[in-house]
N, C-alpha and C positions, 0 to 999 in steps of 0.2 A: 109478626103481625100479618093477618090476611090482607092481601093486596087491595081487594075491593074495599075492606074496612078502612085501610090506610088512606085510600083515595077519598073516601067520604070524609074522613077526619080532616084531610087537607082542604077539602071544599069548605067544611065548617070553619076552619081556621081563616080562610080568606074572607068568608062572609062576616066574621066577627073581628076583622082587623081594625086598625086604628079608626076611631069613630069620627063621623062627621060632626059638625057643630051642634046639631040638634040631638045627637045621641048621648046616652049616659056613659060617663067614663067609669072604668073599674075603680074600686076603692083605692083612695090615695092619689089618683091621677086627676089633674085639673087641666083647664085649657092651656095654661102657661106651660105646664110640663109637656102636653101633647104638641104644642108649637115648637118647643125645643127639640123634641123627638123628630118632628118633620124637617127641621133645619139640619139636624144631624144626618138623617137619611138622604137629604138632598146633597149634602157634602159627599157622602159615599158615592152617590150617583155620578157626580161630576169628576170624581177621582179614580174611578175604575179604569184600568188600562185597556187598550184595544184588545189585548189577548184574554181579557176576562179576569185578570188578577188585580190585587191590591198589593202594594209594596210599602214597607216601612221606610220612612225618611229620617229615622232617628240614628243614634250612634251605635247601634248594635247589629247593623246589617239590614238587608232588605226583607229577608224571610218571606217570600211570596206565598208559599203554601200555608204557613201559619197565619199570615195576615189575611189571605183570601178566605181561609176557614172561619176566622173570627168575624170578618166583615159579612160573610155569608150568613152566619148565625144571627147577626144583628138584623139583617133583612128578613130572615125567617120569623124572627120575633115580632116584626111589624106586620106579619100576615101574608107575605108573599111566598109563592112556591115556584118551581121551574116552569109552570104553565099558567099561573093565575096571580092576580094581585098587581099592585102598582109597579113593583120591581121584579116581575117575573123574568124580564130580559137580563137584568144584572145577575139574578140568581142562576139562570141557565148558563150564562157565559162563565160564571164562577165554577159551576159544576164541570163544564167542558174543559176549563183550564186544569182543574185538579185531576180529572180523568186522563188528560193528555200526559200529565206528569206522574202517573202511577206506574212504577216500574213493573212490567209484566213478569219479570223473573224473581225479584226479591220481594215485591209487594209494597215497597216503601213509596209513600206519596210525598214527594219532595222535589225541589229544584236543586240538584247537587251543587252546581256552581255558585249558588247564592245562599245555601243553607248548610253551613258546616255542621250544625247540630240538627241533624235531620229528624230526630224523634219528636221535637217540638212541632215542626210542620206536619209530620205524619199524624200526630195525635189530634191537632185541631182540624186538619183536613178530613180525617176519618170521622170525627164527630159531626162535621157539617154534611159530609156525603151520606152518613147513616141517617141524619135528620131529614134529608130530602128523598131518601130511598122510597118510602111509601107514598110520596107525593108525585113521583114520576109516572106519567101516563103513557109515554112512548115505550112500547114493548122492548125494542132493541136497546134503548138507553137504559131501561130498567134491568135488563139482563147484564149489560155491561157494568152497571153499578154493583150488581150482585157479585160478579166475578172480582171486581176491584175490592169490595168490602170483605169478601172471603179471604183474599190474599192479605189484606191489611190486618185482619184479625190474626191470621196465622203468623205474620211477621211480628206482631206485638207479643204473642205467646212465646215465639222462639227467641225474642230479644230480652225476655225477662231474666234478671240475674238470679243466681243461685239463692240470694237472700230474699227475692220476691219483688224487687223493684226494677226500675229502668233508669238508664242514664242517656246522655245526649245522642249517642249513636248506637246502632245495633251491634251485636257480636263483640261487645267489650266487657260483658259480665260485671258491670258496675251499676250503681243505683244512687239516686238522690230524689228528694221529695217532689220538686216541681214537675219533673218529667213523669214521675210515677203517677201523680194525680191526673195528668193529661191523658195517659194511656188508659187508666181505669175508667174515666168518663167516656172516652171513645168506645171502649168495650161495652159499657152500659148502653150507650146509644145504639150500637149495633145489635145488641140483644133485644132491645125494645123494638127494633125494626124487623126482627125475625131472622137476623143473621146468627148462625151457630157460633157460640162463644164457649171456649173451654172453661168450665166452672172452676177447675183446679187453678187456672191462671188467676182468676178473680179472687179466689180464696187465699192464695199465697200473697196477693197484693194487699188484701185487707190485713192479713197477719203482719205484713211488713210495716204498714202504717202503725198498727198497734205497738209493735216492738220499737218504733222510733219515738214513742211518747215518753216524756220525762215525768217525774213525780208531780210537777205543778200543772200537768195537763197539756203542756205544750208539745209540739211535734218538732223534732230537730231536722236539720238539713238532710242527713242521711243516717242510716243505721250505724255505720262505722265512725261517724264524725264525733259523736259525743257532744258534750257542751250544752249550752242553752238552746231551748227551742225557739222557733221563729213564728211570729204571729201570722205572716203570710202563708207559710206552709201549713200551719195549724188550721187556718180558715179553709184552705183548699182541701185538707184532709177531712174536715167535717162535712163539706159539701159532697165529696165523692162517696163518703161513707153513707150519707143519706141516699145518694143515687143508688148505692148497692143494697139498700134496704137495712142498713145497720143504724139504729136510732138511739134515742136517749136512754132507753132502758139498759143499754150497755154502759157500765161505769166509765169506761175510757172515753166514750163519746161525750158524756155529761161533763167530765173533767175538761175536755178540750173546748167545749162550748163555754164553760165558765172562764177559762183562760182567755178566750177570744173576747168575751165581754169586758174583761178587765183591761186588755191590752190594745184593742183596736178602736180607733176613733175615726169618726167620719170626716171631720174638718181639719184634722192634724195628721200629717204624714209622719208617723213614728215607726214605720216599717222599712222605708227605703224602696218599697214596691207598692205604692198606694193603690193604683188602679188594679193591679194584679190581686192584691188582698181583697178588694171589694168586689171584684168579679166573682169570687168564690164565697165570701162572707155574705153577700147579698143573696146568693142562691141558697145557702144554708139557712138563713133567717126566713126566706120565703117558704122553704120547705117546712120550717117549724110553725110559721103562721102566728096568729095571736098578736098580743100587744108588742112583743119584741119586734115583729116584722113591721107593724104599723108605725111604731116610733122610729125605727131605723129608716124606713122608706121616706118618711117626711124629711128627715135630716139629710139623707143622701140626695134626694131630689133637689132640695134647696141648695146644697153644696154644688152639685153638678151644674145647675142652671147658672150659678155665679161663675163657674169655671169655663163655661162654653164660650168659644171665640165668636167674633162677629160673623165669620164665614160659616158657622155651624159646627165646627169641629171641636174636639178636645185633644190636648196634648197629654199623653200618658206615660209617665215614668221615664221620660227621656227616650222611649222606644219610638215614639212618633205619633202623628195624628191619626193614622189608620187604626193603630192599636188603641189609643185613647178613645177615639170616637166609637169604635165597635164595642168596647167594654162599657162605656157610658150608656149607649143605646140598649145593650142587653140588660143592664141594671134597671134603667127607667121603664123598660117594657115588660119586666117580669109580671106585673099585675095583669097583663092581658092574657098570660098563660097560653100562648099559641104554639110553643115548641115543647114536644113531649119530655125531653131531658130536663127541662126547667120546671115542669109542672109538679104540683103536689101529689 
């Protein structure tokens, strides 16, 4: 994307951020939902560490690169950029934290001592950094972001397995669904920002997801695993296929969507990864639009408002409050359409 155009779009995003009381809300959003969003944003503000990171307090480790990337995306979805908006300071500190932890040799964006599974952090961090790239107005910072994102994309391509997917760490030639969709979405965000992405890498990844599909439309954990598909992975697969421009006119996408409609519920966690599932299923339905999205958003918003804690946070899948709060905010703010990767 042309940098001047990107900066203009960033300005538009700020000016159309979360509305004041007298403003008109986007379809599906009401005052109660907006107030819940503001409480969640305030919780993220209070819980950002001095170094600019957010860390998980759940049972899976701290994962600062992954948590910072996710929390940063929630703030971008509220209309902030590294220079403008209510949370420009938090966004800027998050960017600085991730740039500091981008390995100049390997390209991995991670905190090794806290993230044994570095590709999760790398994927979410790259997604966030690509999303702010066009919003950065400081020339030196913009150039540094470009260098980091170039290396991040090169690392993703080199870490792709021979089958076309990715697994928890680079250079292991393995693959599984949840890491794979994270890398595809990161690459898509980079490409939208004007970073050069190897098309062959994306094509192999899409083919990998296709080959992981079972006859019932579900997508299984990995190509080699066999067995039943998983609703969470299937929802994530649909979302990133839409990101990649693969839509319902492809039979395998239509089958996956029908499977998700049968298996995924808003108010019942029947997947074991409820917040993760809806992070991606919400994006897929928003991309589809129409009555499917309208009905889903009403149910999801009502559910999330009931789940919000008094302090403004959400607990997500046992991973922790940063994870749950970031995902809930991303879902609730999709109607504002302020982040390119989430737009229709």
